N, C-alpha and C positions, 0 to 999 in steps of 0.2 A: 527627470527635471522638466521635460516637455509636458508631461501630464500635470505637474504642479502649476506651470505657467497657464495651461489651458483652464485649469480649475480656478485660478486666480482671476483670469480674464472673464470667465463666466460669472464669478461672484461679483466682479466690478460692474458688469452689465446689469445684473440683478439689482445691485445697489443703486445704479443710476436710474433704473426704471422705478424703483421704490421712491427715490427722491422726487422723481417727476410726479408720481401718484400723490405724494404728500403735498406737492405744490398745487395740484388740482384740488386737493382737500382744502387748502388755504382759500382758494377762490370760492369754494362752497361755504366756508366759514364767513367770508366777507359778505356773501349773498345773504346768509342768515342774519348777520349784523344789520345789514341795510334793510332788508325786506321784513324782518321780524321786529325792527325798531328796538334793538337791544339797549340802546342808550336810555330808553324809558322803562326798561324791564326792572325787576326787583334786583337787589344787590346779589342775591345768591345766583340768579340767572346770569348776571354780568360776570361774576367770578367763574362760573362754569364755562362760559364761552371764552373768557380770557385764558383760562387754564388750557382748554383744548387748543386754542390758537397758538399759545406759546409752545406747548408740547409738540404740536404738529410741525411748527417751524423748526424747532430744535432737532426733531427726529429727521426731518428732511435734510437739514444741514449735515447731520451725522452720516446718513447714507450717501449723500452726494459727495461729501468731503472724502469719505473712504474710497469711493469709486475713483475719484480724481487721483488720490494717492496711488492706487494700483496702476492706473494708466500712466502716471508719471514714472513709477518704478519700472514698468514694462518698457517704457521708452529708453531707460538707462541700460536695460539688460539686453538690448538688441545686439546681434552680431554685426560685424562690419558689412556683410552682404545684405542684411535686413535694413541697415541704415542707408545703404546705397540705393534702395528702391524709393520711388516717389512717396509712397505712404510712410515708409520709415523715416525719410528725410523730413517730411512734414511733422511727424509725431515728435521727433527730437527737438524741433523748433517751437513747440507749443509753450505758451507762457503759463505753466502749471500753477505757479505761485499767484499770478494775477487771477486765475480762475478760482483759486481757494479764497482769496481776499474778496472777490466779487460775490461768491456764494455766502460767505460770512456777512458781508455788508447787506446783502439782500435779506438774509435771515433777521438781522438786527432791525433793519428798516421795517420789515413786515411786522415784527413784534411791536415796535413803537407805534406804527400807524394803526394797527388793530387796537392797541390799548387806548390810544387817544380817541379813536372813534367810539369806543365803548364808554369811556368815562368822560 
């Protein structure tokens, strides 16, 4: 069981890193939109940039959301001794649902703002 938890924790950390990498990719896409003047580009170029931006945002949300779910479930599976530590006490009190809503809202907002800047 301990090996399973360690593996899940490692997977969650990888997911969180991948989510962060995809967020950096969004910044790069915004830079392309601004500096390449995509609003004046051909329709096919606009569609390509919009598609990449949407897929990048959704992929980031998937990885980050999955990582948050693992962290949330880990906080529920702690023993009484683990919950008694400062770290365990803090982890149990985290507003995991708020984090999920925030990540989803950020994803939707990113898609909306990118699409409105392109078209």
